Backbone of each chain as ProteinMPNN parsed JSONL, in Angstrom:
{"seq_chain_A": "AQSVTQLDSQVPVFEEAPVELRCNYSSSVSVYLFWYVQYPNQGLQLLLKYLSGSTLVESINGFEAEFNKSQTSFHLRKPSVHISDTAEYFCAVSEGTGNQFYFGTGTSLTVIP", "coords_chain_A": {"N_chain_A": [[151.87, 126.411, 98.721], [149.562, 128.065, 96.567], [147.106, 126.824, 94.225], [145.386, 127.774, 91.314], [142.4, 127.34, 89.67], [140.887, 127.604, 86.609], [138.405, 126.376, 85.028], [137.141, 126.652, 82.574], [138.337, 127.229, 79.511], [137.573, 128.591, 77.267], [134.808, 130.667, 76.64], [132.036, 131.169, 74.878], [129.458, 133.518, 74.316], [126.246, 134.925, 73.753], [125.509, 138.33, 72.915], [124.154, 140.42, 75.42], [123.346, 138.297, 76.957], [123.574, 136.431, 80.083], [126.612, 135.661, 81.941], [128.938, 133.43, 83.468], [132.081, 133.064, 84.86], [134.25, 130.679, 86.009], [136.158, 130.173, 89.005], [138.351, 128.489, 91.06], [140.243, 127.936, 94.009], [143.029, 126.512, 95.832], [143.619, 126.441, 98.612], [142.371, 126.877, 101.926], [143.25, 128.782, 103.636], [143.622, 132.133, 104.921], [143.018, 134.359, 102.353], [143.496, 136.663, 99.626], [141.605, 137.79, 96.9], [141.377, 138.164, 93.371], [140.208, 139.442, 90.239], [141.354, 139.804, 86.981], [141.426, 141.508, 83.81], [142.31, 141.085, 80.427], [142.842, 142.742, 77.512], [143.329, 142.444, 73.924], [146.75, 142.672, 73.026], [147.495, 144.106, 75.264], [148.382, 144.695, 78.728], [147.477, 143.117, 81.886], [144.536, 144.196, 83.56], [143.194, 145.313, 86.618], [140.1, 144.08, 87.623], [138.244, 143.524, 89.713], [138.31, 143.049, 93.308], [138.593, 141.02, 96.247], [139.069, 141.572, 99.582], [138.276, 141.654, 102.286], [135.35, 141.561, 104.44], [132.142, 142.159, 102.978], [131.056, 139.446, 101.036], [130.365, 139.667, 98.42], [131.5, 141.344, 95.668], [131.819, 144.147, 93.493], [132.38, 145.453, 90.168], [133.021, 148.501, 88.282], [131.934, 148.275, 85.787], [129.79, 146.529, 85.73], [130.366, 143.838, 86.318], [130.444, 141.216, 88.779], [131.609, 139.413, 91.646], [131.632, 136.595, 93.791], [132.798, 135.644, 96.892], [133.29, 132.491, 98.137], [133.936, 130.825, 100.833], [133.712, 128.199, 101.858], [133.536, 126.642, 99.596], [135.818, 127.319, 98.377], [135.858, 129.21, 96.214], [135.604, 131.764, 93.676], [133.791, 133.001, 91.736], [133.111, 134.755, 88.717], [130.665, 136.984, 87.514], [128.267, 138.311, 85.171], [125.297, 139.947, 84.44], [124.424, 140.735, 81.906], [126.066, 140.743, 78.988], [128.345, 142.699, 76.942], [129.578, 143.471, 73.636], [132.049, 144.663, 73.975], [133.074, 143.402, 76.173], [134.506, 141.242, 75.399], [137.369, 139.465, 75.907], [140.332, 138.296, 77.687], [140.153, 136.68, 80.788], [141.452, 136.601, 84.014], [141.849, 134.875, 87.021], [143.145, 135.468, 90.264], [145.086, 134.802, 93.189], [146.254, 135.778, 96.363], [148.23, 135.383, 99.334], [148.409, 136.088, 102.887], [151.025, 136.63, 103.389], [154.216, 137.531, 102.071], [154.943, 138.405, 98.612], [153.604, 137.02, 96.69], [151.646, 136.16, 93.98], [149.18, 134.071, 92.705], [148.156, 132.806, 89.669], [145.394, 131.832, 87.545], [144.897, 129.904, 84.494], [143.468, 131.399, 82.768], [140.445, 132.573, 81.136], [138.947, 132.749, 78.067], [136.724, 134.997, 77.008], [134.244, 135.349, 74.65], [132.094, 137.468, 73.102], [129.253, 137.191, 71.252], [127.723, 138.789, 68.521]], "CA_chain_A": [[151.571, 127.26, 97.575], [148.205, 127.966, 96.043], [146.863, 126.6, 92.798], [144.151, 128.434, 90.907], [141.822, 126.591, 88.555], [139.821, 128.17, 85.786], [138.084, 125.178, 84.259], [136.662, 126.984, 81.234], [139.363, 127.987, 78.797], [136.872, 129.462, 76.316], [133.378, 130.807, 76.893], [131.306, 132.008, 73.927], [128.134, 133.881, 74.835], [125.596, 135.934, 72.922], [125.367, 139.669, 73.484], [123.055, 140.654, 76.363], [123.098, 137.112, 77.765], [124.4, 136.394, 81.3], [127.805, 134.821, 81.87], [129.663, 133.141, 84.702], [133.423, 132.517, 84.679], [134.501, 130.002, 87.277], [137.501, 130.186, 89.576], [138.525, 127.803, 92.338], [141.617, 127.938, 94.491], [143.3, 125.252, 96.517], [143.808, 126.467, 100.051], [141.345, 127.601, 102.665], [143.832, 129.784, 104.544], [143.199, 133.487, 104.598], [143.516, 134.748, 101.035], [142.926, 137.8, 98.925], [141.188, 137.284, 95.603], [141.348, 139.203, 92.346], [139.953, 139.157, 88.839], [141.989, 140.723, 86.044], [140.993, 141.379, 82.423], [143.364, 141.42, 79.471], [142.408, 142.978, 76.138], [144.418, 142.125, 72.999], [147.949, 143.521, 72.964], [147.62, 144.917, 76.462], [148.645, 143.983, 79.968], [146.307, 142.793, 82.699], [143.961, 145.302, 84.329], [142.386, 144.849, 87.745], [138.658, 144.204, 87.417], [137.708, 143.663, 91.055], [139.098, 142.337, 94.322], [138.027, 140.735, 97.554], [140.078, 141.594, 100.65], [137.577, 141.283, 103.517], [134.023, 142.16, 104.504], [131.089, 141.563, 102.166], [131.58, 138.425, 100.129], [130.013, 140.036, 97.048], [132.186, 142.558, 95.255], [131.364, 144.585, 92.172], [133.226, 146.361, 89.399], [132.278, 149.656, 87.779], [131.317, 147.989, 84.496], [128.703, 145.563, 85.817], [130.772, 142.508, 86.767], [130.461, 140.965, 90.21], [132.176, 138.114, 92.015], [131.27, 136.225, 95.149], [133.75, 134.813, 97.612], [132.675, 131.388, 98.861], [135.054, 130.209, 101.552], [133.525, 126.76, 102.023], [133.797, 126.007, 98.304], [137.064, 127.93, 97.87], [135.578, 129.682, 94.86], [135.462, 133.21, 93.477], [133.264, 133.043, 90.377], [132.819, 136.077, 88.159], [129.388, 136.96, 86.796], [127.7, 139.548, 84.642], [123.936, 139.587, 84.01], [124.174, 141.046, 80.498], [127.392, 141.096, 78.452], [128.439, 143.539, 75.743], [130.672, 143.122, 72.729], [133.303, 145.183, 74.52], [133.557, 142.517, 77.248], [135.35, 140.209, 74.803], [138.724, 139.61, 76.456], [140.797, 137.18, 78.504], [139.919, 136.98, 82.198], [142.338, 135.829, 84.882], [141.625, 134.862, 88.457], [144.415, 135.44, 90.981], [144.993, 134.648, 94.645], [147.461, 136.021, 97.144], [148.069, 135.054, 100.739], [148.709, 137.214, 103.763], [152.462, 136.826, 103.531], [154.973, 137.526, 100.823], [154.429, 139.152, 97.468], [153.352, 135.995, 95.684], [150.309, 136.082, 93.418], [148.991, 132.847, 91.927], [147.184, 133.068, 88.607], [144.841, 130.744, 86.755], [145.32, 129.866, 83.098], [142.679, 132.359, 82.009], [139.255, 132.195, 80.389], [138.713, 133.652, 76.948], [135.297, 135.299, 76.826], [133.909, 135.907, 73.347], [130.689, 137.875, 73.033], [128.788, 137.043, 69.865], [126.637, 139.756, 68.243]], "C_chain_A": [[150.145, 127.014, 97.085], [148.229, 127.426, 94.615], [145.492, 127.179, 92.476], [143.649, 127.741, 89.649], [140.712, 127.382, 87.882], [139.485, 127.079, 84.777], [137.722, 125.486, 82.813], [137.715, 127.807, 80.519], [138.738, 128.963, 77.798], [135.385, 129.466, 76.629], [132.789, 131.726, 75.835], [129.909, 132.289, 74.476], [127.55, 134.963, 73.935], [125.473, 137.255, 73.678], [124.067, 139.771, 74.281], [122.672, 139.41, 77.166], [123.949, 137.192, 79.034], [125.595, 135.462, 81.11], [128.358, 134.605, 83.271], [131.004, 132.513, 84.338], [133.864, 131.947, 86.023], [135.964, 130.067, 87.691], [137.469, 129.452, 90.911], [139.993, 127.837, 92.726], [141.784, 126.811, 95.497], [143.248, 125.321, 98.028], [142.738, 127.289, 100.742], [141.942, 128.586, 103.679], [143.378, 131.159, 104.088], [143.842, 133.955, 103.294], [142.865, 136.046, 100.588], [142.7, 137.359, 97.487], [140.989, 138.422, 94.609], [140.866, 138.608, 91.022], [140.621, 140.265, 88.011], [141.421, 140.461, 84.65], [142.147, 141.818, 81.523], [142.766, 141.55, 78.072], [143.586, 142.714, 75.198], [145.526, 143.172, 73.013], [148.078, 144.471, 74.147], [148.003, 144.049, 77.653], [147.355, 143.693, 80.712], [145.856, 144.027, 83.474], [143.111, 144.73, 85.445], [140.91, 145.117, 87.47], [137.946, 144.39, 88.757], [138.542, 142.82, 92.018], [138.261, 142.092, 95.565], [139.179, 140.707, 98.566], [139.459, 141.13, 101.964], [136.178, 141.88, 103.441], [133.019, 141.42, 103.647], [131.673, 140.601, 101.138], [131.251, 138.71, 98.667], [130.676, 141.357, 96.712], [131.811, 142.864, 93.813], [132.41, 145.463, 91.497], [132.368, 147.493, 88.847], [131.576, 149.354, 86.471], [130.374, 146.788, 84.552], [129.082, 144.144, 86.187], [130.668, 142.418, 88.29], [131.065, 139.589, 90.459], [131.829, 137.854, 93.469], [132.286, 135.274, 95.735], [132.982, 133.757, 98.388], [133.777, 130.595, 99.533], [134.922, 128.696, 101.634], [133.806, 126.005, 100.731], [135.094, 126.49, 97.674], [136.888, 128.383, 96.423], [135.429, 131.193, 94.853], [135.008, 133.403, 92.028], [132.871, 134.46, 89.979], [131.54, 136.001, 87.332], [129.054, 138.339, 86.237], [126.327, 139.203, 84.079], [123.666, 139.818, 82.532], [125.486, 141.542, 79.877], [127.27, 141.952, 77.192], [129.601, 143.068, 74.893], [132.012, 143.527, 73.312], [133.849, 144.347, 75.677], [134.417, 141.38, 76.71], [136.793, 140.445, 75.206], [139.1, 138.309, 77.157], [140.663, 137.588, 79.967], [140.747, 136.032, 83.058], [141.922, 135.992, 86.338], [142.976, 134.765, 89.148], [144.172, 135.417, 92.478], [146.316, 135.057, 95.261], [147.169, 135.695, 98.599], [148.515, 136.238, 101.585], [150.185, 137.494, 103.934], [153.115, 136.843, 102.16], [154.344, 138.386, 99.76], [154.079, 138.194, 96.341], [151.888, 136.009, 95.281], [150.247, 134.833, 92.554], [147.864, 133.081, 90.933], [146.642, 131.769, 88.024], [145.312, 130.855, 85.317], [144.497, 130.789, 82.211], [141.472, 131.743, 81.322], [139.032, 133.233, 79.301], [137.211, 133.812, 76.744], [135.097, 135.948, 75.462], [132.417, 136.213, 73.32], [130.283, 137.925, 71.572], [127.625, 138.0, 69.605], [125.329, 139.03, 67.93]], "O_chain_A": [[149.61, 125.909, 97.181], [149.222, 127.551, 93.898], [144.559, 127.082, 93.273], [144.391, 127.577, 88.681], [139.73, 127.773, 88.513], [140.199, 126.888, 83.793], [137.969, 124.672, 81.924], [137.96, 128.957, 80.881], [139.297, 130.024, 77.518], [134.779, 128.418, 76.852], [133.01, 132.936, 75.877], [129.261, 131.403, 75.032], [128.276, 135.812, 73.418], [125.352, 137.287, 74.903], [123.023, 139.271, 73.862], [121.752, 139.473, 77.982], [124.935, 137.929, 79.07], [125.591, 134.592, 80.239], [128.262, 135.472, 84.139], [131.051, 131.537, 83.589], [133.853, 132.64, 87.04], [136.873, 130.025, 86.862], [136.656, 129.761, 91.782], [140.875, 127.775, 91.869], [140.804, 126.226, 95.958], [142.866, 124.343, 98.671], [142.258, 128.283, 100.198], [141.212, 129.158, 104.489], [142.819, 131.318, 103.002], [145.065, 133.945, 103.157], [141.829, 136.461, 101.106], [143.518, 136.633, 96.922], [140.5, 139.497, 94.958], [141.089, 137.433, 90.73], [140.483, 141.457, 88.285], [140.992, 139.349, 84.34], [142.857, 142.781, 81.812], [142.249, 140.58, 77.518], [144.735, 142.757, 75.637], [145.277, 144.378, 73.011], [148.704, 145.525, 74.035], [147.951, 142.821, 77.585], [146.266, 143.99, 80.221], [146.674, 144.798, 83.976], [142.382, 143.76, 85.236], [140.521, 146.234, 87.129], [137.14, 145.308, 88.914], [139.36, 141.998, 91.606], [137.349, 142.853, 95.887], [140.127, 139.934, 98.432], [140.042, 140.311, 102.674], [135.853, 142.61, 102.505], [133.036, 140.191, 103.589], [132.655, 140.908, 100.463], [131.798, 138.066, 97.772], [130.449, 142.366, 97.379], [131.526, 141.965, 93.022], [133.213, 146.124, 92.156], [131.14, 147.451, 88.931], [130.692, 150.112, 86.072], [130.177, 146.105, 83.547], [128.195, 143.307, 86.357], [130.789, 143.421, 88.993], [131.034, 138.715, 89.592], [131.744, 138.779, 94.276], [132.598, 134.235, 95.154], [132.121, 134.086, 99.204], [134.466, 129.798, 98.896], [135.915, 127.982, 101.496], [134.262, 124.861, 100.762], [135.424, 126.102, 96.553], [137.649, 128.002, 95.534], [135.165, 131.816, 95.881], [135.762, 133.91, 91.197], [132.372, 135.244, 90.787], [131.352, 135.071, 86.547], [129.489, 139.371, 86.748], [126.207, 138.25, 83.309], [122.786, 139.179, 81.955], [125.957, 142.632, 80.203], [126.26, 141.936, 76.489], [130.491, 142.361, 75.364], [133.001, 142.811, 73.158], [134.979, 144.567, 76.114], [135.0, 140.629, 77.492], [137.375, 141.484, 74.895], [138.317, 137.361, 77.219], [141.017, 138.706, 80.341], [140.74, 134.819, 82.852], [141.679, 137.1, 86.815], [143.863, 134.055, 88.673], [143.176, 135.947, 92.969], [147.38, 134.72, 94.741], [146.02, 135.723, 99.041], [148.945, 137.263, 101.057], [150.563, 138.487, 104.556], [152.616, 136.238, 101.212], [153.319, 139.026, 99.994], [154.242, 138.526, 95.167], [150.999, 135.888, 96.124], [151.154, 134.569, 91.765], [146.766, 133.498, 91.301], [147.324, 130.745, 88.007], [146.036, 131.784, 84.961], [144.799, 130.943, 81.027], [141.467, 130.562, 80.972], [138.939, 134.43, 79.57], [136.521, 132.869, 76.356], [135.708, 136.973, 75.157], [131.585, 135.322, 73.494], [130.899, 138.618, 70.764], [126.658, 138.028, 70.366], [124.312, 139.674, 67.673]]}, "seq_chain_B": "ETGVTQTPRHLVMGMTNKKSLKCEQHLGHNAMYWYKQSAKKPLELMFVYNFKEQTENNSVPSRFSPECPNSSHLFLHLHTLQPEDSALYLCASSQGEVGTGESPLHFGNGTRLTVT", "coords_chain_B": {"N_chain_B": [[145.333, 155.024, 80.173], [148.326, 153.643, 81.242], [149.987, 153.273, 84.406], [152.306, 151.989, 84.419], [154.987, 151.548, 82.398], [156.297, 149.895, 79.623], [159.086, 149.118, 77.616], [160.901, 147.708, 74.821], [157.79, 147.448, 72.89], [157.656, 145.329, 71.154], [159.983, 142.766, 70.341], [162.439, 141.212, 68.481], [164.842, 138.775, 68.477], [167.965, 137.141, 67.907], [169.438, 133.998, 68.916], [171.963, 134.48, 69.838], [172.112, 137.064, 70.547], [172.23, 140.025, 72.698], [170.001, 141.712, 74.687], [167.865, 144.165, 76.311], [165.018, 144.533, 78.399], [162.864, 147.125, 79.436], [161.276, 148.677, 82.225], [159.136, 151.02, 83.731], [157.64, 152.542, 86.48], [155.103, 154.802, 87.481], [153.728, 155.172, 89.785], [154.46, 155.367, 92.38], [154.927, 153.064, 93.771], [156.372, 150.384, 95.759], [157.176, 147.838, 95.164], [158.212, 145.697, 92.546], [157.766, 143.612, 89.663], [158.615, 140.884, 87.477], [156.922, 139.04, 85.069], [156.3, 136.11, 83.1], [154.361, 135.42, 80.298], [152.909, 132.836, 78.715], [151.147, 131.14, 76.107], [148.122, 129.621, 77.142], [149.055, 128.908, 79.645], [149.539, 129.426, 83.181], [150.348, 132.687, 84.45], [153.796, 133.159, 84.905], [155.724, 133.838, 87.622], [158.727, 135.569, 87.668], [160.716, 137.307, 88.842], [160.908, 139.278, 91.853], [161.066, 142.461, 93.279], [161.499, 144.314, 96.211], [161.546, 147.476, 97.49], [163.876, 147.902, 96.009], [165.351, 145.639, 96.556], [165.988, 142.282, 95.75], [163.574, 139.849, 96.256], [162.401, 137.516, 95.453], [163.121, 134.762, 93.382], [162.279, 132.782, 91.091], [163.608, 130.217, 90.335], [164.674, 130.906, 87.829], [166.272, 130.668, 84.668], [169.741, 131.486, 84.203], [170.189, 133.0, 81.96], [168.445, 135.023, 81.967], [168.559, 138.099, 83.469], [167.886, 140.191, 86.083], [167.589, 143.696, 86.915], [167.391, 146.292, 89.244], [167.587, 149.435, 89.663], [166.392, 151.493, 91.123], [163.338, 152.228, 92.946], [161.528, 152.785, 90.958], [162.277, 151.839, 88.499], [162.904, 149.022, 86.445], [164.73, 146.418, 85.003], [165.193, 143.85, 82.555], [167.651, 141.858, 81.598], [168.738, 140.157, 78.75], [170.274, 137.295, 77.378], [171.738, 134.986, 75.105], [169.323, 133.523, 74.547], [166.697, 131.014, 74.196], [164.549, 129.501, 71.704], [162.191, 128.686, 73.026], [161.865, 130.611, 74.905], [160.398, 132.593, 73.852], [157.741, 134.762, 74.323], [155.232, 136.722, 76.065], [156.383, 139.278, 78.022], [155.729, 140.567, 81.075], [155.683, 143.415, 83.1], [155.081, 144.45, 86.436], [153.76, 146.358, 89.199], [153.34, 147.011, 92.72], [151.769, 148.391, 95.636], [152.496, 148.389, 99.083], [153.244, 146.921, 102.226], [156.011, 144.746, 102.838], [155.223, 141.381, 102.961], [152.476, 141.434, 102.901], [149.571, 140.626, 101.045], [147.618, 142.236, 100.037], [147.67, 144.402, 98.317], [146.867, 145.059, 95.022], [148.237, 144.013, 91.833], [149.651, 146.158, 89.36], [149.829, 146.285, 85.982], [152.097, 146.626, 83.177], [151.91, 147.033, 79.551], [153.379, 145.069, 78.408], [156.111, 143.287, 76.772], [156.433, 141.836, 73.719], [158.23, 139.138, 72.992], [160.226, 137.557, 70.615], [162.194, 134.874, 69.869], [164.557, 133.922, 67.594]], "CA_chain_B": [[146.783, 155.213, 80.299], [148.858, 152.81, 82.303], [151.025, 153.87, 85.223], [153.493, 151.156, 84.257], [155.385, 151.653, 80.992], [157.299, 148.921, 79.214], [159.678, 149.26, 76.283], [160.034, 147.989, 73.676], [156.553, 146.664, 72.851], [157.98, 144.105, 70.419], [161.424, 142.537, 70.21], [162.852, 139.978, 67.821], [166.277, 138.635, 68.681], [168.569, 135.849, 67.663], [169.842, 133.301, 70.136], [173.265, 134.954, 70.322], [172.028, 138.497, 70.854], [171.994, 140.533, 74.051], [169.046, 142.816, 74.682], [167.291, 144.47, 77.618], [163.655, 145.054, 78.513], [162.802, 148.195, 80.432], [159.986, 148.932, 82.851], [159.129, 152.18, 84.608], [156.328, 152.774, 87.082], [154.877, 156.18, 87.894], [152.667, 155.068, 90.781], [155.014, 155.488, 93.73], [154.924, 151.746, 94.412], [157.69, 149.964, 96.25], [157.489, 146.476, 94.721], [158.131, 145.519, 91.1], [157.752, 142.199, 89.31], [158.649, 140.399, 86.099], [156.155, 137.834, 84.799], [156.317, 135.569, 81.751], [153.054, 134.918, 79.911], [152.89, 131.964, 77.545], [149.785, 130.729, 75.77], [147.471, 128.522, 77.859], [149.759, 128.596, 80.889], [149.414, 130.507, 84.158], [151.463, 133.632, 84.491], [154.925, 132.646, 85.671], [156.506, 134.855, 88.298], [160.164, 135.389, 87.467], [161.482, 138.038, 89.842], [160.235, 140.301, 92.636], [161.916, 143.393, 94.01], [160.86, 145.153, 97.214], [162.478, 148.533, 97.868], [165.084, 147.652, 95.205], [166.001, 144.399, 96.922], [165.335, 141.113, 95.162], [163.03, 138.978, 97.289], [161.968, 136.256, 94.861], [163.752, 134.35, 92.133], [161.637, 131.472, 90.95], [164.384, 129.25, 89.541], [164.746, 131.393, 86.458], [167.596, 130.425, 84.087], [170.66, 132.614, 84.322], [170.179, 133.814, 80.745], [167.624, 136.17, 82.333], [169.229, 138.782, 84.572], [167.148, 141.402, 86.415], [168.297, 144.815, 87.544], [166.447, 147.267, 89.777], [168.428, 150.509, 90.192], [165.609, 152.257, 92.096], [161.991, 151.669, 93.091], [160.686, 153.122, 89.808], [162.793, 151.258, 87.267], [163.23, 147.596, 86.474], [165.231, 145.934, 83.717], [165.43, 142.415, 82.384], [168.706, 141.689, 80.609], [168.567, 138.878, 78.067], [171.417, 136.87, 76.554], [171.733, 133.587, 74.66], [168.007, 132.943, 74.788], [166.257, 129.876, 73.413], [163.234, 129.754, 71.087], [161.094, 128.49, 73.992], [161.733, 131.817, 75.726], [159.467, 133.501, 73.184], [156.554, 134.929, 75.164], [154.947, 138.099, 76.458], [156.992, 139.55, 79.319], [154.947, 141.605, 81.726], [156.176, 144.055, 84.308], [153.997, 144.893, 87.309], [154.169, 146.963, 90.461], [152.3, 147.028, 93.741], [152.036, 149.189, 96.824], [152.16, 147.631, 100.27], [154.389, 146.498, 103.009], [156.47, 143.381, 102.61], [154.513, 140.402, 103.77], [151.031, 141.498, 102.746], [149.151, 140.379, 99.668], [146.38, 142.986, 99.762], [147.81, 145.393, 97.266], [146.822, 144.395, 93.714], [149.277, 144.3, 90.866], [149.38, 147.053, 88.238], [150.658, 145.75, 84.91], [152.369, 147.298, 81.921], [151.346, 146.376, 78.375], [154.186, 143.924, 78.031], [157.014, 143.209, 75.613], [156.292, 140.574, 72.98], [159.578, 138.704, 72.624], [160.358, 136.415, 69.705], [163.587, 134.427, 69.746], [164.668, 133.162, 66.334]], "C_chain_B": [[147.292, 154.407, 81.485], [149.907, 153.569, 83.087], [152.312, 153.09, 85.146], [153.81, 151.097, 82.761], [156.489, 150.664, 80.683], [157.785, 149.235, 77.809], [160.743, 148.199, 76.071], [158.741, 147.187, 73.75], [156.779, 145.328, 72.147], [159.487, 144.001, 70.285], [161.648, 141.189, 69.549], [164.359, 139.893, 67.968], [166.737, 137.228, 68.36], [169.106, 135.261, 68.954], [171.179, 133.793, 70.676], [173.248, 136.428, 70.716], [171.971, 138.762, 72.354], [171.075, 141.734, 73.936], [168.547, 143.039, 76.104], [165.864, 144.965, 77.483], [163.641, 146.072, 79.643], [161.383, 148.366, 80.943], [160.127, 150.138, 83.777], [157.725, 152.349, 85.178], [156.253, 154.167, 87.68], [153.847, 156.246, 89.017], [153.165, 155.211, 92.209], [155.017, 154.176, 94.488], [156.324, 151.347, 94.848], [158.047, 148.532, 95.88], [157.295, 146.384, 93.211], [158.393, 144.055, 90.749], [158.009, 142.011, 87.815], [157.863, 139.099, 86.032], [156.375, 137.424, 83.346], [154.936, 135.008, 81.452], [153.179, 134.134, 78.61], [151.466, 131.473, 77.339], [149.345, 129.524, 76.595], [148.217, 128.072, 79.108], [149.515, 129.721, 81.882], [150.589, 131.465, 84.043], [152.564, 133.069, 85.392], [155.673, 133.816, 86.295], [157.987, 134.561, 88.115], [160.957, 136.03, 88.607], [160.575, 139.035, 90.565], [161.291, 141.155, 93.313], [161.047, 144.198, 94.962], [161.873, 146.188, 97.662], [163.864, 148.272, 97.26], [165.799, 146.352, 95.554], [165.244, 143.2, 96.352], [164.864, 140.185, 96.267], [162.567, 137.635, 96.749], [162.755, 136.013, 93.591], [163.288, 132.929, 91.904], [162.371, 130.568, 89.977], [164.441, 129.642, 88.068], [166.155, 131.132, 85.912], [168.455, 131.682, 84.104], [170.746, 133.458, 83.064], [169.222, 135.015, 80.886], [168.252, 136.82, 83.565], [168.49, 140.072, 84.889], [168.058, 142.463, 87.02], [167.259, 145.829, 88.012], [167.235, 148.404, 90.416], [167.719, 151.395, 91.213], [164.179, 151.724, 92.08], [161.099, 151.928, 91.889], [161.094, 152.43, 88.524], [163.194, 149.808, 87.465], [163.65, 147.189, 85.07], [165.281, 144.409, 83.735], [166.423, 142.263, 81.24], [168.659, 140.262, 80.066], [169.83, 138.531, 77.278], [171.346, 135.38, 76.302], [170.427, 132.9, 74.968], [167.727, 131.779, 73.846], [164.893, 130.183, 72.786], [162.071, 129.599, 72.058], [160.936, 129.661, 74.96], [160.828, 132.848, 75.074], [158.169, 133.553, 73.977], [156.281, 136.412, 75.313], [155.525, 138.293, 77.86], [156.31, 140.78, 79.905], [155.661, 142.11, 82.966], [154.964, 144.496, 85.127], [154.586, 145.558, 88.54], [153.016, 146.866, 91.443], [152.757, 147.882, 94.914], [151.686, 148.359, 98.045], [153.407, 147.177, 100.982], [154.777, 145.075, 102.633], [155.681, 142.454, 103.515], [153.012, 140.512, 103.701], [150.686, 141.294, 101.284], [147.933, 141.16, 99.282], [146.486, 143.889, 98.554], [147.812, 144.718, 95.899], [147.996, 144.805, 92.838], [148.762, 145.265, 89.802], [150.355, 146.674, 87.142], [150.936, 146.78, 83.825], [151.762, 146.519, 80.768], [152.216, 145.25, 77.832], [155.122, 144.153, 76.869], [156.819, 141.841, 74.98], [157.646, 140.191, 72.431], [159.513, 137.482, 71.719], [161.831, 136.097, 69.546], [163.685, 133.532, 68.52], [165.957, 132.348, 66.29]], "O_chain_B": [[146.751, 154.487, 82.588], [150.63, 154.399, 82.536], [153.313, 153.485, 85.745], [152.989, 150.646, 81.962], [157.494, 150.598, 81.391], [156.997, 149.574, 76.925], [161.426, 147.816, 77.02], [158.618, 146.316, 74.612], [156.168, 144.32, 72.501], [160.184, 145.005, 70.136], [161.124, 140.165, 69.988], [165.074, 140.833, 67.623], [165.997, 136.258, 68.519], [169.214, 135.954, 69.966], [171.503, 133.554, 71.84], [174.258, 136.969, 71.165], [171.706, 137.87, 73.16], [171.344, 142.663, 73.174], [168.772, 142.214, 76.99], [165.539, 145.721, 76.568], [164.31, 145.908, 80.664], [160.415, 148.22, 80.197], [161.108, 150.263, 84.51], [156.74, 152.304, 84.442], [157.201, 154.65, 88.299], [153.169, 157.261, 89.182], [152.37, 155.179, 93.149], [155.101, 154.17, 95.716], [157.322, 151.892, 94.376], [159.121, 148.055, 96.248], [156.334, 146.926, 92.665], [159.135, 143.356, 91.438], [157.666, 142.867, 86.999], [158.091, 138.177, 86.815], [156.604, 138.265, 82.476], [154.393, 134.225, 82.231], [153.507, 134.682, 77.558], [150.68, 131.4, 78.283], [150.077, 128.545, 76.735], [148.016, 126.95, 79.573], [149.304, 130.863, 81.473], [151.676, 131.095, 83.598], [152.3, 132.573, 86.487], [156.192, 134.679, 85.588], [158.447, 133.449, 88.372], [161.769, 135.37, 89.256], [159.619, 139.562, 89.995], [162.277, 140.647, 93.848], [159.993, 144.704, 94.578], [162.943, 145.834, 98.158], [164.885, 148.409, 97.932], [166.776, 146.001, 94.892], [164.021, 143.114, 96.458], [165.653, 139.778, 97.12], [162.359, 136.703, 97.526], [163.022, 136.936, 92.822], [163.845, 131.985, 92.464], [161.838, 130.196, 88.932], [164.276, 128.805, 87.181], [167.135, 131.353, 86.624], [167.945, 132.799, 84.029], [171.329, 134.542, 83.099], [169.198, 135.903, 80.033], [168.452, 136.161, 84.585], [168.46, 140.974, 84.052], [169.13, 142.174, 87.552], [166.351, 146.183, 87.26], [167.528, 148.342, 91.61], [168.37, 151.987, 92.075], [163.854, 150.853, 91.273], [160.014, 151.353, 91.798], [160.336, 152.432, 87.554], [163.741, 149.422, 88.497], [163.018, 147.56, 84.081], [165.395, 143.779, 84.786], [166.099, 142.502, 80.077], [168.556, 139.295, 80.82], [170.387, 139.385, 76.589], [170.945, 134.606, 77.172], [170.405, 131.828, 75.574], [168.415, 131.583, 72.845], [164.163, 131.038, 73.288], [161.067, 130.301, 71.935], [159.988, 129.7, 75.744], [160.521, 133.874, 75.682], [157.568, 132.52, 74.27], [156.996, 137.251, 74.765], [155.186, 137.548, 78.78], [156.312, 141.865, 79.322], [156.173, 141.333, 83.771], [153.936, 144.872, 84.563], [155.751, 145.353, 88.88], [151.865, 146.664, 91.055], [153.95, 148.069, 95.152], [150.659, 147.68, 98.041], [154.483, 147.069, 100.394], [153.946, 144.299, 102.161], [155.501, 142.73, 104.701], [152.317, 139.756, 104.379], [151.415, 141.732, 100.394], [147.261, 140.815, 98.309], [145.503, 144.114, 97.849], [148.677, 143.883, 95.635], [148.655, 145.816, 93.083], [147.602, 145.204, 89.395], [151.569, 146.731, 87.339], [150.134, 147.682, 83.579], [151.164, 145.464, 80.977], [151.822, 144.556, 76.894], [154.953, 145.087, 76.085], [157.016, 140.813, 75.628], [158.159, 140.834, 71.514], [158.833, 136.501, 72.022], [162.621, 136.948, 69.138], [162.993, 132.519, 68.416], [166.214, 131.651, 65.308]]}, "name": "protein", "num_of_chains": 2, "seq": "AQSVTQLDSQVPVFEEAPVELRCNYSSSVSVYLFWYVQYPNQGLQLLLKYLSGSTLVESINGFEAEFNKSQTSFHLRKPSVHISDTAEYFCAVSEGTGNQFYFGTGTSLTVIPETGVTQTPRHLVMGMTNKKSLKCEQHLGHNAMYWYKQSAKKPLELMFVYNFKEQTENNSVPSRFSPECPNSSHLFLHLHTLQPEDSALYLCASSQGEVGTGESPLHFGNGTRLTVT"}
């Protein structure tokens, strides 16, 4: 079974500053990687995913994440955050078999005006 | 607008009550899931159904009973719950063949359950 580590439980950042949310997973077997975002009183929404191919994947709202197989990491970055990016962010991993998704404990991003 | 609808959004129940959570997906997916979300803990997978058949049951107490009458509907029947069962219960669905993890999960907005 996988374990997913999000070391930063809370990340405060000023508006228009860059941000990186870290995610590491335990196993180096073939995996699929996801970032989800959760706004207050809502469910999780898919932000971006890595399945294969280019190790850098992007979302439509300016976030990007890079798959690093040797470091078993999938860190999420944005060069300039907005107030509307304030939310909880979850990293998730699935393997090539089964329907099991492993989630991290989440990182609360707070953008300060 | 979410393709996965959960009702009710909030539920308060006593430990002796019986209630049910409902989930409906409008995405044509063939797998449905129940997750429990508690503060500062990873999402806990409770149950998975593929083509209406239960494929995962992660040692969930019997006071939680799932039901999947068809690929679009999923229920979670609750009885004699404990205060520690208070949490956000999330339903999700995914498209994809059994045995692949490529298809991402699509979540509903959850039911906030409080057990008094």
